[in-house]
N, C-alpha and C positions, 0 to 999 in steps of 0.2 A: 740165535744169531736173527738180526733183522735183516731179512732178505728183500723186503719192501717195506720202504720208508715213505710214509705219506706226511707231506709238509703242507699245511693248510697256510694261505697267503691272502691278504686282504687289499694289498696293494700300498701299503703304507710301508715306508722305509723301516719303522721299528718291526715290523712282522719279517721283513727281508733280512734284520740283523741277524737271523739265526743261519742263514745259508752258509756261512763259513764252517759251523759246527756240523751241519747237515753232510756236507762234502766230506769232511774228516770222517764222520761217522760212515758213509758209504764207503769211502776207501777202507777203512778197517774191516768192516763186516761184509765187504763184497756186496752190497746192497745197491738196489734198484731204486732211484729217488721218483716219487709220484707227487709232483707239484698239483696242488688242488686249490682252484678258486670258486668260492660259491659267490654265484650272480643274483643277488636277493630280489625276486620280481615285485615290480611295483608299478603302479599305473598312475599317470597324471592327468589331468583333466584337459580335455582337447588334445592327447596325444594317443595314438594307435597302439594299444596294449602290446601287440604282439612285435611291432616293429620297433617298439622301445626296449622290449626284453632282448630281441634278436641283438640291437646294437649292444647291449650291455656283454651279451654273452661272447660276441666278437672282440670287443674291447677285452675281456678278459682273457681269452685265447690268445690274443696277441699279446698281452703283457706276460702270459706264462711261457710263451714260445720264446720270449726274449731271454728270457732267465734260463730256460732249458738249454739254449743254443750255448750260453756262456759255460754252464757245466758242461756240456756235451764236450766242448773245448779243451775242458780239463780231464777228460776220459772217463767220464761218469754216464752212466745209462739213466736217461731222463724219460718220464712219460707226464704229460699235463693232461688235466682233467677239471671240466667246470660243470659245475651243478648248479641248478636253481632251487632256491626255497630257503629255509631255516638254516643259517650257518651252522649251529651247532649239531642238529638234527642230520643235515647232509655231511658234515664231516664225519659223525659216527658211522652213517650208513656206509659210507664209502670205505672206512677202515675196516669194519666188520666184514665185508667181503673182499676185500684187495690187498688189505694192508697186515704186517707184521708189527708194526709200531707207529705210533702218532709223535711228530716231534713239531712242536709249535712255541710260539712265544705269549708272553702275556705283555700286556702294555702297562700293567702296573698298576692300574686303575684302583681305587680303594675307597673306602668311606660310602657317603651317600651315593656317589655316580654308579658303583660297583651294585649297591644294593638296588638302586633304582632301575638301572639298564639290565642287569644280570650279566655276566662274564661269559662269552663262548668258551674259553679255556676252562673256566670251573665247570661248565655243563659239561664238557667233554671229560674232563678228568672222572667226574661223578658218575659218568654214564659208559663210559668205553668198556668194552671187553677185552680190548687190545692194551697194551702198555701204552704210556703217555710219559713222554719226555718233554716237560715243561720248562722253559728258559726264559728267565724274566729279561725283557727287553731294556735296553739300555740306550737312552738318548745321547746323540753326539752333541758337541757343542753347536754346530749348524742347526740341528733340529729343536733345540731348547730355544732358539731365538723367536 
């Protein structure tokens, strides 16, 4: 039974495309959804690092709270979590401690871009001690433009 479902989101419509399946899984399993966003720390020349990071954390919190509110209106139990750091490492650390399954999308990148950039989903699958349900994201007609 998947009582705690961790759903990493990166703010993209492709990542959000999994939410319908997550809602169905949560209803079937009686699970609680944990929306997770990793705010990658960065610094820009001339910008106060702490201020910059806080801005991105707040933005991530607002983003997740909006999605959580929509899911809660559907009768689901949802919590939101924002972590800072390397996306794959933070997803793994969160899931190891708090989750029974990770449900995420892959953006379907392949070839050179996947080799050069690495894939967060690939790293999560290879290193997770928890089950991972990976669903390939599908672009809508609007997103393909």
